[in-house]
C-alpha positions, 0 to 999 in steps of 0.5 A: 387541258384542264379547264376550270369553270366558274358558275352560279347556275348549274343543274342541281337535280334531274330535270333542273333547268338552272344552268343547263347550257353551262353543264352541256358545254362542260360535258361536251368539253369533257367528251372532246378529251378535256379535263373539266372542274366546275365551281358553284355555290352550294344550294340545298336543292342539290341532289346529283349523282357522284361526279361523272366526266365533269368534277363539281366542287360546291362551296358554302358561303353562309350558315345555316344552309337554308340561307343559301339563296343566291344564284339558280335563277333567284337572284334577280327581280324580273331580271332587272335588279338584284333582290334585296337579300342578294346585297346582304349575301353577295359579299360572303359569296364573293369572299368564299368563292375566291377562297374556295377556287383559289385553294382548289386551283392551287391543288388541281392546277387548271390550265385556264379558267372560264367564268360564266357571268361577269359578276360574280364569277368573272370577278372571282375568276379574275382574282384567282387569275391575277394571283396564280397567273392562270389565263381567264375567259369570261362569258356574258350570258345576260343579266350580268351586264345589267348588274355590273352597271348597277352601282359604283362598286359593281362597276369597279369589280366588273372593270377589274374582271374585264381587264384581267380576261384574255378572252371575252365572249357574248351571245349577242351584240347587245350584251357585248355593247353593254359592257364596252363602257366598263372598259371591255376591249372589243378586240378580246371579244368573240361572239360564241352562243350557248348551243344545243345538243343535236343528238339529244333534241331532234324531230320526234313525234313520240307523245306529241298527240297525247300532249296536245290532248292533255293541253286541250289543243285541237288537232287543227290548231297551230301551236306557237311555243314560248319557252323562258322566264316570264320577265320583261326582256323575253317580250312574251307580252308582245305576243299576247298583244299580237294574238289580239290583233284583227289579223289573227282573230279567225286563225286557230292559233294556241300559244303554249307558255313554258316557264315561271317568272315575276311577270307571269300573273301580270301577263295572264291578266293582260291576256284576260283583258285583251280577250285572248286568255283562251288562246294561251296554255300556261304550263309552268316549268317543264323538266329538261327530260320532258321539254323535247315533247313541247318543241316537237308539238309546236309548229314554231317558236316565238321569241319576241325579245326586247332590247331593254334590258340587254339579253343574250341569245336564248337557248330555246331558240337553238333547242327549237331549231334542233327539233326542226322548228322555225323561229319568229324572233326580233333583231335583238338579244342575239336572235340574228346569230341563229335565225336567218330571216326567211330561211330558218325563221322570221325576224320581226321588229321588237315591241311591234304586235301588228308586225309580229301578228303578220309573221305569226299569220304567215307561218300559221297559214303556210305549212310548207314554209314551216316545214322548209324553214324547220328543215333548214334550222335543223341543218344549221344546228347540225353543221354550225350551232350544235355543242360539238362545233361550239366546244371546238371553238372554245378549245381553240381559244383556250389552247392559244391562251395557254400557249401565249401564257407559256411564253410570258416572261417570269 
């Protein structure tokens, strides 16, 4: 099959974290014998080698090039609302996106379209799907559910896209439920997460001791790792509050915070206010090529997601599990799709620092439990949650959609 993929996040250079999960799925689809074309908006930061297994088509939507500022993890303010400039630039992106994808689709004749994010790509894909009769799948990763409900125009555009799609996927029940009021058909949904590559991320102690020394982490310290944007839905402020709980006062726990975001400064101030600043290491963005060392250095991953706004399963959960690390998560944002409580990690209530502290204490004081849970997590990645298995699920859906479309009258 020829699969056409629409996205506004895709790695622009070596080590870029923008849309790595979209790239990973596309490359796995190609590895399994599918032809893949990706459409994405242009960005001045693009510096990629010529097309490999996946063909990348970039479209410009504004002049001069320096005004290309949408997508690539910059469009949202704290993942809660669009930045003001996005409202000015979005109409041009929608128009040029439709024009570019329509023209290429008429040349390349993809069998199916797969749009990541309901807006803008689901709408762009829906227009092309309707015009050219190409089956459409829309995946809803996170902030798009929030954007789609933010004003009457976006709600209408989202409703049109949802009605056009033959398959809808989400990586959390929260995201699925968030778009049901927009007219999404529950029967068209399949819960397919964004996975990880068990061959690329695996248990490996190389460079771990050097990294601990670089971050001034003692040899007996227990490392809790947080990976993601510093925005409210990640719930990292709850972990900071948990570190201040009396239960953890005498335990040698260090939290390593990987990522940037609008709330980073506020959370650093919170840590200082609570007297736990010395327990945190803020390392900022880490290149994709280096992130494996951080997972392997950690004793466990903390993903204390919150339900407002709705979010999907964070890829860092799968990445940590692939490196045989247990995960402490909450029962929202898709965490239960990956974390089996007491088997591959622990589930604690959201926004509950005391209970989160108890979970942290349990793993911090029980190396045998960490090892057993980590081994079970790695096994689950190898047998169920790695990209090879997830790509096969998509291919099965796409094949069925193409077969149904071939039997449609006209």
